[in-house]
C-alpha positions as CSV (number, residue, x, y, z in Angstrom):
1,M,56.7,95.0,76.4
2,A,56.6,94.4,72.6
3,D,54.0,96.0,70.3
4,D,52.1,93.2,68.7
5,S,50.8,95.6,66.0
6,I,54.4,95.8,64.6
7,F,55.7,92.4,65.7
8,P,52.9,89.7,66.1
9,I,53.3,87.8,69.3
10,E,53.1,84.4,67.5
11,K,55.8,85.3,65.1
12,M,58.2,86.6,67.8
13,C,57.6,83.5,69.9
14,K,58.4,81.4,67.0
15,V,61.6,83.3,66.2
16,L,62.8,83.2,69.8
17,K,61.6,79.6,70.3
18,V,59.3,80.4,73.2
19,S,55.9,79.1,73.6
20,R,53.0,81.5,73.7
21,S,51.8,80.3,76.9
22,S,55.2,80.7,78.5
23,Y,55.2,84.3,77.3
24,Y,51.8,85.3,78.6
25,S,52.6,83.5,81.9
26,W,55.8,85.7,82.2
27,L,53.7,88.7,81.2
28,T,51.4,88.4,84.1
29,R,53.7,86.9,86.6
30,K,54.3,89.0,89.8
31,P,57.9,89.8,90.8
32,C,59.3,87.3,93.2
33,R,60.2,88.3,96.8
34,R,64.0,88.3,96.0
35,S,63.3,90.8,93.1
36,I,61.3,93.1,95.4
37,E,63.9,93.0,98.1
38,N,66.6,93.8,95.6
39,Q,64.6,96.8,94.2
40,D,64.1,98.1,97.7
41,L,67.7,97.5,98.6
42,S,69.0,99.1,95.3
43,D,66.9,102.2,96.0
44,R,68.4,102.5,99.5
45,I,71.9,101.9,98.2
46,K,71.5,104.7,95.7
47,K,70.4,107.2,98.3
48,I,73.3,106.2,100.7
49,Y,75.6,106.6,97.7
50,E,74.3,110.0,96.8
51,L,74.4,111.2,100.5
52,S,78.0,110.2,100.6
53,K,78.7,112.6,97.8
54,K,79.3,109.6,95.6
55,T,82.3,108.5,97.6
56,Y,81.2,105.3,99.2
57,G,82.1,101.9,97.7
58,S,80.4,98.6,98.7
59,P,82.2,98.2,102.0
60,R,80.9,101.5,103.5
61,V,77.4,101.2,101.9
62,T,77.1,97.8,103.5
63,I,78.1,99.1,106.9
64,K,75.5,101.8,106.6
65,L,72.8,99.4,105.4
66,Q,73.6,97.1,108.5
67,E,73.4,100.1,110.8
68,E,69.9,100.6,109.4
69,G,68.8,97.0,110.0
70,F,69.4,95.5,106.7
71,H,70.8,92.0,106.9
72,V,73.0,92.1,103.7
73,S,76.5,91.0,102.6
74,R,79.0,93.1,100.9
75,P,79.2,90.9,97.8
76,R,75.3,91.4,97.3
77,V,75.7,95.2,97.7
78,A,78.6,95.2,95.2
79,R,76.5,93.4,92.7
80,L,73.5,95.7,93.1
81,M,75.8,98.8,92.9
82,K,77.4,97.4,89.7
83,K,73.9,97.0,88.1
84,Q,73.3,100.7,88.8
85,N,76.8,101.7,87.8
86,L,77.5,103.2,91.2
87,K,81.2,103.5,91.7
88,S,83.3,105.2,94.4
89,I,85.4,108.0,93.1
90,I,88.7,106.8,91.6
91,R,91.6,107.8,93.9
92,K,94.5,110.0,92.6
93,K,98.0,109.8,93.6
94,W,99.3,111.7,96.7
95,V,102.2,114.2,96.6
96,I,104.5,114.4,99.6
97,T,105.4,118.1,100.4
98,T,107.1,117.8,103.9
99,D,110.3,119.9,104.2
100,S,112.6,118.4,106.8
101,R,115.7,120.2,105.8
102,H,116.4,122.1,108.9
103,Y,118.7,121.9,112.0
104,Y,116.1,121.8,114.8
105,P,116.1,118.8,117.1
106,V,113.8,115.9,116.2
107,V,112.4,113.2,118.4
108,E,112.0,109.4,118.0
109,N,108.8,107.8,116.8
110,K,106.9,107.0,119.9
111,L,103.7,106.1,118.1
112,N,105.5,103.5,115.9
113,R,102.3,103.1,113.7
114,Y,100.1,102.0,116.5
115,F,97.0,103.7,115.2
116,N,94.2,101.9,117.2
117,V,93.9,103.5,120.6
118,A,91.6,103.0,123.6
119,R,90.4,106.4,124.5
120,P,90.0,110.1,123.2
121,G,93.0,112.2,123.9
122,Q,95.4,109.4,123.8
123,V,97.1,110.2,120.5
124,W,96.8,113.2,118.1
125,V,98.4,113.2,114.7
126,S,99.0,116.3,112.5
127,D,100.1,117.2,109.0
128,I,100.0,120.0,106.4
129,T,98.8,120.0,102.9
130,Y,98.2,122.6,100.1
131,I,94.9,123.6,98.2
132,K,95.1,125.2,94.7
133,T,93.2,128.4,94.2
134,F,93.3,131.1,91.5
135,Q,94.7,133.4,94.1
136,G,97.6,131.0,94.9
137,W,98.3,128.2,97.3
138,L,96.2,127.8,100.4
139,Y,97.6,125.7,103.2
140,L,95.6,123.5,105.5
141,T,97.0,122.1,108.8
142,V,95.0,119.4,110.7
143,I,95.1,117.7,114.0
144,I,93.3,114.4,114.2
145,D,92.4,112.4,117.3
146,L,93.2,108.8,116.5
147,F,90.4,107.4,118.8
148,D,87.5,108.6,116.6
149,R,89.4,109.9,113.6
150,K,87.9,113.4,114.1
151,V,89.6,116.6,112.9
152,I,89.8,118.3,116.3
153,G,91.9,121.4,115.1
154,W,92.9,122.9,111.8
155,S,94.1,126.2,110.3
156,F,94.1,127.8,106.9
157,S,97.2,130.0,105.9
158,R,98.9,131.7,103.0
159,S,102.2,130.9,104.4
160,L,104.0,127.9,105.9
161,K,105.3,129.6,109.0
162,A,104.5,127.8,112.3
163,A,102.6,130.9,113.5
164,H,100.1,130.6,110.8
165,T,100.0,126.7,110.5
166,T,100.7,124.4,113.4
167,I,100.3,126.9,116.3
168,P,96.7,128.0,115.5
169,A,95.8,124.4,114.7
170,L,97.1,123.2,118.1
171,K,95.3,126.0,120.0
172,M,92.1,125.0,118.4
173,A,92.6,121.4,119.1
174,I,93.2,122.1,122.8
175,R,90.0,124.3,123.0
176,T,88.1,121.4,121.3
177,R,89.5,118.7,123.6
178,M,91.3,119.6,126.8
179,I,94.4,117.7,127.6
180,T,93.6,115.9,130.9
181,R,95.7,112.7,130.4
182,K,98.9,111.6,129.0
183,L,98.9,112.4,125.2
184,I,101.2,111.5,122.3
185,F,101.4,114.3,119.6
186,H,102.7,112.7,116.4
187,S,103.7,114.5,113.3
188,D,106.4,114.4,110.5
189,R,109.7,116.1,110.8
190,G,108.6,119.4,109.1
191,I,110.2,122.5,110.3
192,Q,106.7,123.7,111.5
193,Y,106.7,120.9,114.0
194,A,110.3,121.0,115.0
195,C,110.8,124.9,115.4
196,H,111.2,126.5,118.8
197,E,107.9,128.5,118.6
198,F,105.8,125.2,118.1
199,T,107.9,122.9,120.5
200,N,107.8,125.6,123.3
201,L,104.0,125.8,123.1
202,L,103.7,122.0,123.1
203,S,106.1,121.5,126.0
204,S,104.0,123.9,128.1
205,Y,101.5,121.1,128.4
206,K,103.3,118.7,130.7
207,L,101.1,115.7,129.8
208,V,102.1,115.8,126.1
209,E,104.9,113.6,124.8
210,R,106.2,114.4,121.3
211,S,106.6,111.8,118.4
212,M,107.9,112.1,115.0
213,S,107.9,109.9,111.9
214,R,111.1,108.4,110.6
215,K,113.0,110.3,107.9
216,G,111.3,109.9,104.5
217,D,108.6,107.5,105.9
218,C,105.1,108.7,105.1
219,W,103.5,105.5,106.5
220,D,104.5,106.5,110.1
221,N,101.9,109.2,109.7
222,A,99.4,107.2,107.7
223,V,96.2,108.4,109.2
224,A,96.9,112.2,108.6
225,E,98.2,111.3,105.0
226,S,94.9,109.2,104.5
227,F,92.8,112.1,105.6
228,F,94.3,114.5,103.1
229,K,94.0,111.8,100.4
230,T,90.4,111.4,101.2
231,L,89.7,115.1,101.4
232,K,91.2,115.8,98.0
233,V,89.6,112.8,96.2
234,E,86.2,113.1,97.7
235,H,86.0,116.9,97.6
236,I,88.7,119.3,96.5
237,Y,89.4,117.7,93.2
238,H,85.7,118.3,92.3
239,H,85.9,122.1,92.7
240,S,87.8,124.9,91.2
241,Y,88.4,127.5,93.8
242,K,88.7,131.2,92.6
243,T,89.5,132.7,96.0
244,F,91.1,131.7,99.3
245,K,87.8,132.4,101.1
246,E,85.9,130.0,98.7
247,A,88.3,127.2,99.4
248,E,88.2,127.8,103.1
249,L,84.4,127.8,103.3
250,S,84.3,124.6,101.1
251,V,86.8,122.6,103.2
252,F,85.1,123.9,106.5
253,E,81.9,122.5,105.2
254,Y,83.4,119.2,104.3
255,I,85.1,118.7,107.7
256,E,82.3,119.9,109.9
257,T,79.1,118.7,108.2
258,W,80.4,115.5,106.6
259,Y,83.8,114.1,107.7
260,N,83.5,114.7,111.4
261,V,79.7,113.9,111.6
262,N,78.5,111.5,109.0
263,R,81.5,109.8,107.2
264,I,82.0,106.1,108.1
265,H,85.5,105.3,109.2
266,T,85.9,101.6,108.4
267,T,89.1,101.3,110.5
268,I,87.1,102.2,113.7
269,K,84.3,99.9,112.7
270,T,86.8,97.0,112.2
271,S,88.5,97.7,115.5
272,I,85.2,97.8,117.5
273,K,84.1,94.5,115.8
274,N,87.4,92.8,116.7
275,K,87.1,94.0,120.3
276,Q,83.5,92.6,120.4
277,E,84.5,89.3,119.1
278,K,87.4,89.1,121.6
279,F,85.1,89.9,124.5
280,I,82.5,87.2,123.4
281,N,85.2,84.6,123.0
282,Q,86.4,85.4,126.6
283,L,82.9,85.0,127.9
284,V,82.3,81.6,126.2
285,A,85.9,80.3,127.0
């Protein structure tokens, strides 16, 4: 509010071509219902944004608000986020590190980019990435269940041998979710997935069918690639790890207390919504 001891109200109104009555009416007017709603909504949006470690954009914030009972559209959330200068973290480019230069047998792509599945334990996907530390490269292997996008198995290692990467990750995944029905295990053509040590272990589970991406096609394993991109952009790029242990604890915390528990996976939400709409259409047909 202007200080009329410095700028007289009458003079300011004259300069701005506003009547004094309009000014005093504005001064005493209570906020409208829409303004109050926007303020309350903005406060909640900011809390959701902060809880997401500043990674949620308007689509995921909208989903979270709707889960909490707010009837709000994504464009409205986007406008309110823009007013508060709340932006999802800018994504960086991803580097492919798969080494498929080996002479082990490979298998055909059974998954064929069909990433929406009907039940847990129907398809697992796996991949390996690297994390920079002052002690050197730390390698992370993950196994993800396509049904709920949870990381059900992982391993940290200083080397890229199967004994330190894919094998311990697979053993953890099996402890987490026992294989009781037919399962497709999909990966790229990396040596860690094609070598005898790993394939013999995988083949010991009779219900498992192997699947591999086509040569040089990262889109065939898009879910695993997407997880690593998300992990790095949302978490790793914001830390500088001095030791292997520091990096391991940091990534463990991200997977177990955020990604697997709280993070919204929009692909799953869209799939569920489409199935609900299909079911409703069948009822009314």
